[in-house]
N, CA, C, O and the ligand as a Tripos MOL2 file, in Angstrom:
@<TRIPOS>MOLECULE
protein
  229   227    58     0     0
PROTEIN
NO_CHARGES

@<TRIPOS>ATOM
      1 N          88.4160   96.1880  102.8410 N.3       1 MET1
      2 CA         87.1180   96.8650  103.0140 C.3       1 MET1
      3 C          86.1790   95.9880  103.8250 C.2       1 MET1
      4 O          86.0300   94.7920  103.5720 O.2       1 MET1
      5 N          85.5620   96.6110  104.7910 N.am      2 LEU2
      6 CA         84.6520   95.8860  105.6690 C.3       2 LEU2
      7 C          83.2890   95.7430  104.9850 C.2       2 LEU2
      8 O          82.7770   96.6990  104.4030 O.2       2 LEU2
      9 N          82.7130   94.5570  105.0600 N.am      3 SER3
     10 CA         81.4350   94.3520  104.3970 C.3       3 SER3
     11 C          80.3060   94.9800  105.2130 C.2       3 SER3
     12 O          80.3350   94.9380  106.4430 O.2       3 SER3
     13 N          79.3160   95.5570  104.5410 N.am      4 PRO4
     14 CA         78.1770   96.1490  105.2420 C.3       4 PRO4
     15 C          77.4220   95.1300  106.0760 C.2       4 PRO4
     16 O          76.8530   95.4620  107.1160 O.2       4 PRO4
     17 N          77.4220   93.8760  105.6090 N.am      5 GLU5
     18 CA         76.7290   92.8290  106.3560 C.3       5 GLU5
     19 C          77.3820   92.6190  107.7180 C.2       5 GLU5
     20 O          76.7090   92.4910  108.7410 O.2       5 GLU5
     21 N          78.7230   92.5880  107.6990 N.am      6 LEU6
     22 CA         79.4440   92.3920  108.9430 C.3       6 LEU6
     23 C          79.2400   93.5890  109.8640 C.2       6 LEU6
     24 O          79.0040   93.4370  111.0630 O.2       6 LEU6
     25 N          79.3330   94.7670  109.2890 N.am      7 LEU7
     26 CA         79.1900   95.9850  110.0790 C.3       7 LEU7
     27 C          77.8160   96.0400  110.7520 C.2       7 LEU7
     28 O          77.6880   96.5140  111.8800 O.2       7 LEU7
     29 N          76.8000   95.5540  110.0540 N.am      8 SER8
     30 CA         75.4380   95.6730  110.5710 C.3       8 SER8
     31 C          75.1990   94.7780  111.7810 C.2       8 SER8
     32 O          74.2950   95.0410  112.5740 O.2       8 SER8
     33 N          76.0020   93.7180  111.9330 N.am      9 VAL9
     34 CA         75.7840   92.8150  113.0660 C.3       9 VAL9
     35 C          76.7000   93.1450  114.2410 C.2       9 VAL9
     36 O          76.5440   92.6040  115.3360 O.2       9 VAL9
     37 N          77.6510   94.0350  114.0020 N.am     10 LEU10
     38 CA         78.5650   94.3850  115.0800 C.3      10 LEU10
     39 C          77.9640   95.4560  115.9780 C.2      10 LEU10
     40 O          77.2170   96.3200  115.5190 O.2      10 LEU10
     41 N          78.2940   95.3900  117.2490 N.am     11 CYS11
     42 CA         77.8880   96.4600  118.1370 C.3      11 CYS11
     43 C          78.9600   96.6410  119.2060 C.2      11 CYS11
     44 O          79.8010   95.7700  119.4270 O.2      11 CYS11
     45 N          78.9050   97.7800  119.8530 N.am     12 CYS12
     46 CA         79.8680   98.1170  120.8860 C.3      12 CYS12
     47 C          79.8010   97.0890  122.0190 C.2      12 CYS12
     48 O          78.7170   96.7570  122.4980 O.2      12 CYS12
     49 N          80.9490   96.5950  122.4390 N.am     13 THR13
     50 CA         80.9660   95.5830  123.4950 C.3      13 THR13
     51 C          80.6400   96.1920  124.8540 C.2      13 THR13
     52 O          80.3250   95.4700  125.8000 O.2      13 THR13
     53 N          80.7140   97.5020  124.9540 N.am     14 VAL14
     54 CA         80.4860   98.1600  126.2380 C.3      14 VAL14
     55 C          79.0320   98.5860  126.3980 C.2      14 VAL14
     56 O          78.3890   98.2470  127.3920 O.2      14 VAL14
     57 N          78.5100   99.3310  125.4180 N.am     15 CYS15
     58 CA         77.1580   99.8790  125.5680 C.3      15 CYS15
     59 C          76.1630   99.2990  124.5640 C.2      15 CYS15
     60 O          74.9860   99.6600  124.5740 O.2      15 CYS15
     61 N          76.6420   98.3880  123.6890 N.am     16 LYS16
     62 CA         75.7760   97.6810  122.7340 C.3      16 LYS16
     63 C          75.1530   98.5870  121.6880 C.2      16 LYS16
     64 O          74.1610   98.2130  121.0610 O.2      16 LYS16
     65 N          75.7120   99.7670  121.4890 N.am     17 SER17
     66 CA         75.2150  100.6410  120.4330 C.3      17 SER17
     67 C          75.8470  100.2640  119.1000 C.2      17 SER17
     68 O          76.7670   99.4480  119.0470 O.2      17 SER17
     69 N          75.3490  100.8590  118.0330 N.am     18 GLY18
     70 CA         75.8670  100.5880  116.7000 C.3      18 GLY18
     71 C          77.2310  101.2230  116.4990 C.2      18 GLY18
     72 O          77.6580  102.0830  117.2700 O.2      18 GLY18
     73 N          77.9090  100.7780  115.4380 N.am     19 LEU19
     74 CA         79.2420  101.2840  115.1550 C.3      19 LEU19
     75 C          79.2910  101.9730  113.7970 C.2      19 LEU19
     76 O          78.6450  101.5350  112.8450 O.2      19 LEU19
     77 N          80.0590  103.0490  113.7170 N.am     20 ASN20
     78 CA         80.3330  103.7020  112.4440 C.3      20 ASN20
     79 C          81.6920  103.2720  111.9360 C.2      20 ASN20
     80 O          82.6520  103.1940  112.7030 O.2      20 ASN20
     81 N          81.7800  102.9880  110.6230 N.am     21 TYR21
     82 CA         83.0570  102.6390  110.0200 C.3      21 TYR21
     83 C          83.7350  103.9020  109.5260 C.2      21 TYR21
     84 O          83.1510  104.6710  108.7630 O.2      21 TYR21
     85 N          84.9710  104.1160  109.9640 N.am     22 LEU22
     86 CA         85.7380  105.2790  109.5260 C.3      22 LEU22
     87 C          86.8670  104.8080  108.6160 C.2      22 LEU22
     88 O          87.9410  104.4530  109.1020 O.2      22 LEU22
     89 N          86.6400  104.7990  107.3010 N.am     23 PRO23
     90 CA         87.6340  104.2560  106.3620 C.3      23 PRO23
     91 C          88.9600  104.9980  106.4080 C.2      23 PRO23
     92 O          90.0130  104.3850  106.2290 O.2      23 PRO23
     93 N          88.9310  106.2970  106.6440 N.am     24 GLU24
     94 CA         90.1830  107.0570  106.6290 C.3      24 GLU24
     95 C          91.0790  106.6900  107.7920 C.2      24 GLU24
     96 O          92.2970  106.8510  107.7100 O.2      24 GLU24
     97 N          90.4880  106.1920  108.8910 N.am     25 LYS25
     98 CA         91.2790  105.7680  110.0480 C.3      25 LYS25
     99 C          91.3080  104.2560  110.1760 C.2      25 LYS25
    100 O          92.0280  103.7090  111.0120 O.2      25 LYS25
    101 N          90.5180  103.5780  109.3390 N.am     26 ASN26
    102 CA         90.4080  102.1240  109.3720 C.3      26 ASN26
    103 C          90.0500  101.6230  110.7610 C.2      26 ASN26
    104 O          90.6990  100.7310  111.3080 O.2      26 ASN26
    105 N          89.0130  102.2100  111.3120 N.am     27 LEU27
    106 CA         88.5230  101.7280  112.6000 C.3      27 LEU27
    107 C          87.0190  101.9230  112.7060 C.2      27 LEU27
    108 O          86.3940  102.6140  111.9020 O.2      27 LEU27
    109 N          86.4650  101.2870  113.7270 N.am     28 LEU28
    110 CA         85.0420  101.4200  114.0000 C.3      28 LEU28
    111 C          84.8680  102.2690  115.2480 C.2      28 LEU28
    112 O          85.5730  102.0810  116.2400 O.2      28 LEU28
    113 N          83.9320  103.2000  115.1950 N.am     29 ARG29
    114 CA         83.6830  104.0260  116.3680 C.3      29 ARG29
    115 C          82.2380  103.8680  116.8100 C.2      29 ARG29
    116 O          81.3120  103.9120  116.0000 O.2      29 ARG29
    117 N          82.0690  103.6850  118.1020 N.am     30 CYS30
    118 CA         80.7320  103.5430  118.6570 C.3      30 CYS30
    119 C          79.9630  104.8500  118.5020 C.2      30 CYS30
    120 O          80.4920  105.9310  118.7600 O.2      30 CYS30
    121 N          78.7080  104.7340  118.0750 N.am     31 THR31
    122 CA         77.9050  105.9360  117.8690 C.3      31 THR31
    123 C          77.4610  106.5540  119.1810 C.2      31 THR31
    124 O          77.0290  107.7070  119.2150 O.2      31 THR31
    125 N          77.5650  105.7930  120.2610 N.am     32 SER32
    126 CA         77.0810  106.2900  121.5470 C.3      32 SER32
    127 C          78.2110  106.7290  122.4770 C.2      32 SER32
    128 O          78.2490  107.8860  122.8950 O.2      32 SER32
    129 N          79.1340  105.8150  122.8070 N.am     33 CYS33
    130 CA         80.1680  106.1460  123.7880 C.3      33 CYS33
    131 C          81.4730  106.5860  123.1320 C.2      33 CYS33
    132 O          82.3820  107.0410  123.8270 O.2      33 CYS33
    133 N          81.5870  106.4610  121.8130 N.am     34 GLY34
    134 CA         82.7660  106.9550  121.1140 C.3      34 GLY34
    135 C          83.9730  106.0440  121.1960 C.2      34 GLY34
    136 O          85.0570  106.4170  120.7460 O.2      34 GLY34
    137 N          83.8110  104.8570  121.7610 N.am     35 ARG35
    138 CA         84.9070  103.9110  121.8450 C.3      35 ARG35
    139 C          85.3250  103.4790  120.4370 C.2      35 ARG35
    140 O          84.4820  103.3490  119.5490 O.2      35 ARG35
    141 N          86.6110  103.2600  120.2390 N.am     36 GLU36
    142 CA         87.1050  102.9290  118.9070 C.3      36 GLU36
    143 C          87.6740  101.5090  118.8660 C.2      36 GLU36
    144 O          88.3500  101.0600  119.7910 O.2      36 GLU36
    145 N          87.3780  100.8210  117.7660 N.am     37 TYR37
    146 CA         87.8480   99.4460  117.5800 C.3      37 TYR37
    147 C          88.6710   99.3850  116.3010 C.2      37 TYR37
    148 O          88.2230   99.8130  115.2380 O.2      37 TYR37
    149 N          89.8770   98.8490  116.4190 N.am     38 LYS38
    150 CA         90.7420   98.7330  115.2470 C.3      38 LYS38
    151 C          90.2900   97.5900  114.3480 C.2      38 LYS38
    152 O          89.5990   96.6660  114.7770 O.2      38 LYS38
    153 N          90.6990   97.6830  113.0930 N.am     39 ILE39
    154 CA         90.4070   96.6330  112.1220 C.3      39 ILE39
    155 C          91.7220   96.0840  111.5870 C.2      39 ILE39
    156 O          92.5490   96.8240  111.0540 O.2      39 ILE39
    157 N          91.8990   94.7880  111.7360 N.am     40 LYS40
    158 CA         93.1200   94.1470  111.2800 C.3      40 LYS40
    159 C          92.7790   93.0940  110.2390 C.2      40 LYS40
    160 O          91.9860   92.1910  110.5050 O.2      40 LYS40
    161 N          93.3710   93.2030  109.0590 N.am     41 ASP41
    162 CA         93.0880   92.2460  107.9800 C.3      41 ASP41
    163 C          91.5920   92.0880  107.7400 C.2      41 ASP41
    164 O          91.0920   90.9780  107.5600 O.2      41 ASP41
    165 N          90.8820   93.2250  107.7410 N.am     42 ASN42
    166 CA         89.4380   93.2520  107.5150 C.3      42 ASN42
    167 C          88.6370   92.5880  108.6240 C.2      42 ASN42
    168 O          87.4550   92.2920  108.4490 O.2      42 ASN42
    169 N          89.2770   92.3530  109.7650 N.am     43 ILE43
    170 CA         88.5600   91.7690  110.9020 C.3      43 ILE43
    171 C          88.5720   92.7710  112.0530 C.2      43 ILE43
    172 O          89.6390   93.1470  112.5400 O.2      43 ILE43
    173 N          87.4130   93.1940  112.4790 N.am     44 PRO44
    174 CA         87.3630   94.1510  113.5910 C.3      44 PRO44
    175 C          87.8320   93.5100  114.8910 C.2      44 PRO44
    176 O          87.4370   92.3940  115.2280 O.2      44 PRO44
    177 N          88.6720   94.2250  115.6040 N.am     45 ILE45
    178 CA         89.1550   93.7480  116.8860 C.3      45 ILE45
    179 C          88.2090   94.2770  117.9590 C.2      45 ILE45
    180 O          88.3130   95.4260  118.3890 O.2      45 ILE45
    181 N          87.2850   93.4150  118.3820 N.am     46 MET46
    182 CA         86.2390   93.8590  119.2990 C.3      46 MET46
    183 C          86.6390   93.6650  120.7600 C.2      46 MET46
    184 O          85.8350   93.2530  121.5970 O.2      46 MET46
    185 N          87.8970   93.9730  121.0380 N.am     47 ILE47
    186 CA         88.3700   93.8830  122.4160 C.3      47 ILE47
    187 C          88.6260   95.2950  122.9260 C.2      47 ILE47
    188 O          89.3220   96.0860  122.2890 O.2      47 ILE47
    189 N          88.0620   95.5900  124.0670 N.am     48 VAL48
    190 CA         88.2260   96.9310  124.6190 C.3      48 VAL48
    191 C          89.5420   97.0160  125.3740 C.2      48 VAL48
    192 O          89.7800   96.2910  126.3390 O.2      48 VAL48
    193 N          90.3880   97.9230  124.9040 N.am     49 ASP49
    194 CA         91.6420   98.1840  125.6020 C.3      49 ASP49
    195 C          91.5150   99.5330  126.3070 C.2      49 ASP49
    196 O          91.6530  100.5890  125.6890 O.2      49 ASP49
    197 N          91.2560   99.4780  127.5780 N.am     50 GLU50
    198 CA         90.9730  100.7150  128.3130 C.3      50 GLU50
    199 C          92.1100  101.7160  128.1950 C.2      50 GLU50
    200 O          91.8810  102.9030  127.9630 O.2      50 GLU50
    201 N          93.3300  101.2350  128.3530 N.am     51 LYS51
    202 CA         94.4750  102.1450  128.3240 C.3      51 LYS51
    203 C          94.5870  102.8300  126.9670 C.2      51 LYS51
    204 O          94.7920  104.0410  126.8840 O.2      51 LYS51
    205 N          94.4480  102.0320  125.8970 N.am     52 GLU52
    206 CA         94.6050  102.5930  124.5670 C.3      52 GLU52
    207 C          93.5190  103.6270  124.2770 C.2      52 GLU52
    208 O          93.7900  104.6540  123.6550 O.2      52 GLU52
    209 N          92.3050  103.3620  124.7210 N.am     53 ASN53
    210 CA         91.2410  104.3180  124.4980 C.3      53 ASN53
    211 C          91.4700  105.6150  125.2620 C.2      53 ASN53
    212 O          91.0970  106.6930  124.8000 O.2      53 ASN53
    213 N          92.0790  105.5040  126.4210 N.am     54 GLU54
    214 CA         92.3680  106.7130  127.1810 C.3      54 GLU54
    215 C          93.4230  107.5530  126.4670 C.2      54 GLU54
    216 O          93.3600  108.7820  126.4840 O.2      54 GLU54
    217 N          94.3910  106.8880  125.8410 N.am     55 TYR55
    218 CA         95.4360  107.6220  125.1220 C.3      55 TYR55
    219 C          94.8590  108.4290  123.9720 C.2      55 TYR55
    220 O          95.3230  109.5310  123.6820 O.2      55 TYR55
    221 N          93.8380  107.8710  123.3120 N.am     56 GLU56
    222 CA         93.3310  108.5150  122.1040 C.3      56 GLU56
    223 C          92.4120  109.6930  122.4220 C.2      56 GLU56
    224 O          92.0420  110.4370  121.5140 O.2      56 GLU56
    225 N          92.0410  109.8760  123.6630 N.am     57 ARG57
    226 CA         91.1690  110.9960  124.0080 C.3      57 ARG57
    227 C          91.9310  112.2360  124.3630 C.2      57 ARG57
    228 O          91.3290  113.2620  124.6760 O.2      57 ARG57
    229 ZN         79.6940  102.1310  123.0250 Zn       58 ZN58
@<TRIPOS>BOND
     1     1     2 1
     2     2     3 1
     3     3     4 2
     4     3     5 am
     5     5     6 1
     6     6     7 1
     7     7     8 2
     8     7     9 am
     9     9    10 1
    10    10    11 1
    11    11    12 2
    12    11    13 am
    13    13    14 1
    14    14    15 1
    15    15    16 2
    16    15    17 am
    17    17    18 1
    18    18    19 1
    19    19    20 2
    20    19    21 am
    21    21    22 1
    22    22    23 1
    23    23    24 2
    24    23    25 am
    25    25    26 1
    26    26    27 1
    27    27    28 2
    28    27    29 am
    29    29    30 1
    30    30    31 1
    31    31    32 2
    32    31    33 am
    33    33    34 1
    34    34    35 1
    35    35    36 2
    36    35    37 am
    37    37    38 1
    38    38    39 1
    39    39    40 2
    40    39    41 am
    41    41    42 1
    42    42    43 1
    43    43    44 2
    44    43    45 am
    45    45    46 1
    46    46    47 1
    47    47    48 2
    48    47    49 am
    49    49    50 1
    50    50    51 1
    51    51    52 2
    52    51    53 am
    53    53    54 1
    54    54    55 1
    55    55    56 2
    56    55    57 am
    57    57    58 1
    58    58    59 1
    59    59    60 2
    60    59    61 am
    61    61    62 1
    62    62    63 1
    63    63    64 2
    64    63    65 am
    65    65    66 1
    66    66    67 1
    67    67    68 2
    68    67    69 am
    69    69    70 1
    70    70    71 1
    71    71    72 2
    72    71    73 am
    73    73    74 1
    74    74    75 1
    75    75    76 2
    76    75    77 am
    77    77    78 1
    78    78    79 1
    79    79    80 2
    80    79    81 am
    81    81    82 1
    82    82    83 1
    83    83    84 2
    84    83    85 am
    85    85    86 1
    86    86    87 1
    87    87    88 2
    88    87    89 am
    89    89    90 1
    90    90    91 1
    91    91    92 2
    92    91    93 am
    93    93    94 1
    94    94    95 1
    95    95    96 2
    96    95    97 am
    97    97    98 1
    98    98    99 1
    99    99   100 2
   100    99   101 am
   101   101   102 1
   102   102   103 1
   103   103   104 2
   104   103   105 am
   105   105   106 1
   106   106   107 1
   107   107   108 2
   108   107   109 am
   109   109   110 1
   110   110   111 1
   111   111   112 2
   112   111   113 am
   113   113   114 1
   114   114   115 1
   115   115   116 2
   116   115   117 am
   117   117   118 1
   118   118   119 1
   119   119   120 2
   120   119   121 am
   121   121   122 1
   122   122   123 1
   123   123   124 2
   124   123   125 am
   125   125   126 1
   126   126   127 1
   127   127   128 2
   128   127   129 am
   129   129   130 1
   130   130   131 1
   131   131   132 2
   132   131   133 am
   133   133   134 1
   134   134   135 1
   135   135   136 2
   136   135   137 am
   137   137   138 1
   138   138   139 1
   139   139   140 2
   140   139   141 am
   141   141   142 1
   142   142   143 1
   143   143   144 2
   144   143   145 am
   145   145   146 1
   146   146   147 1
   147   147   148 2
   148   147   149 am
   149   149   150 1
   150   150   151 1
   151   151   152 2
   152   151   153 am
   153   153   154 1
   154   154   155 1
   155   155   156 2
   156   155   157 am
   157   157   158 1
   158   158   159 1
   159   159   160 2
   160   159   161 am
   161   161   162 1
   162   162   163 1
   163   163   164 2
   164   163   165 am
   165   165   166 1
   166   166   167 1
   167   167   168 2
   168   167   169 am
   169   169   170 1
   170   170   171 1
   171   171   172 2
   172   171   173 am
   173   173   174 1
   174   174   175 1
   175   175   176 2
   176   175   177 am
   177   177   178 1
   178   178   179 1
   179   179   180 2
   180   179   181 am
   181   181   182 1
   182   182   183 1
   183   183   184 2
   184   183   185 am
   185   185   186 1
   186   186   187 1
   187   187   188 2
   188   187   189 am
   189   189   190 1
   190   190   191 1
   191   191   192 2
   192   191   193 am
   193   193   194 1
   194   194   195 1
   195   195   196 2
   196   195   197 am
   197   197   198 1
   198   198   199 1
   199   199   200 2
   200   199   201 am
   201   201   202 1
   202   202   203 1
   203   203   204 2
   204   203   205 am
   205   205   206 1
   206   206   207 1
   207   207   208 2
   208   207   209 am
   209   209   210 1
   210   210   211 1
   211   211   212 2
   212   211   213 am
   213   213   214 1
   214   214   215 1
   215   215   216 2
   216   215   217 am
   217   217   218 1
   218   218   219 1
   219   219   220 2
   220   219   221 am
   221   221   222 1
   222   222   223 1
   223   223   224 2
   224   223   225 am
   225   225   226 1
   226   226   227 1
   227   227   228 2
@<TRIPOS>SUBSTRUCTURE
     1 MET1         2 RESIDUE 1 A MET
     2 LEU2         6 RESIDUE 1 A LEU
     3 SER3        10 RESIDUE 1 A SER
     4 PRO4        14 RESIDUE 1 A PRO
     5 GLU5        18 RESIDUE 1 A GLU
     6 LEU6        22 RESIDUE 1 A LEU
     7 LEU7        26 RESIDUE 1 A LEU
     8 SER8        30 RESIDUE 1 A SER
     9 VAL9        34 RESIDUE 1 A VAL
    10 LEU10       38 RESIDUE 1 A LEU
    11 CYS11       42 RESIDUE 1 A CYS
    12 CYS12       46 RESIDUE 1 A CYS
    13 THR13       50 RESIDUE 1 A THR
    14 VAL14       54 RESIDUE 1 A VAL
    15 CYS15       58 RESIDUE 1 A CYS
    16 LYS16       62 RESIDUE 1 A LYS
    17 SER17       66 RESIDUE 1 A SER
    18 GLY18       70 RESIDUE 1 A GLY
    19 LEU19       74 RESIDUE 1 A LEU
    20 ASN20       78 RESIDUE 1 A ASN
    21 TYR21       82 RESIDUE 1 A TYR
    22 LEU22       86 RESIDUE 1 A LEU
    23 PRO23       90 RESIDUE 1 A PRO
    24 GLU24       94 RESIDUE 1 A GLU
    25 LYS25       98 RESIDUE 1 A LYS
    26 ASN26      102 RESIDUE 1 A ASN
    27 LEU27      106 RESIDUE 1 A LEU
    28 LEU28      110 RESIDUE 1 A LEU
    29 ARG29      114 RESIDUE 1 A ARG
    30 CYS30      118 RESIDUE 1 A CYS
    31 THR31      122 RESIDUE 1 A THR
    32 SER32      126 RESIDUE 1 A SER
    33 CYS33      130 RESIDUE 1 A CYS
    34 GLY34      134 RESIDUE 1 A GLY
    35 ARG35      138 RESIDUE 1 A ARG
    36 GLU36      142 RESIDUE 1 A GLU
    37 TYR37      146 RESIDUE 1 A TYR
    38 LYS38      150 RESIDUE 1 A LYS
    39 ILE39      154 RESIDUE 1 A ILE
    40 LYS40      158 RESIDUE 1 A LYS
    41 ASP41      162 RESIDUE 1 A ASP
    42 ASN42      166 RESIDUE 1 A ASN
    43 ILE43      170 RESIDUE 1 A ILE
    44 PRO44      174 RESIDUE 1 A PRO
    45 ILE45      178 RESIDUE 1 A ILE
    46 MET46      182 RESIDUE 1 A MET
    47 ILE47      186 RESIDUE 1 A ILE
    48 VAL48      190 RESIDUE 1 A VAL
    49 ASP49      194 RESIDUE 1 A ASP
    50 GLU50      198 RESIDUE 1 A GLU
    51 LYS51      202 RESIDUE 1 A LYS
    52 GLU52      206 RESIDUE 1 A GLU
    53 ASN53      210 RESIDUE 1 A ASN
    54 GLU54      214 RESIDUE 1 A GLU
    55 TYR55      218 RESIDUE 1 A TYR
    56 GLU56      222 RESIDUE 1 A GLU
    57 ARG57      226 RESIDUE 1 A ARG
    58 ZN58       229 GROUP 0 **** ****
């Protein structure tokens, strides 16, 4: 489970907007551009993978 404190300091690396935590998918989604960030071992992977994001759309 991701801590609210950690979530509150994270932001989208692309547009700097806030992120929503989606527990059912275990990922973070940007509230503005919709980019998704995976969470591994409770650590958000804040690296933008352009190809992977294109696949998910
Ligand atoms: Zn964004």
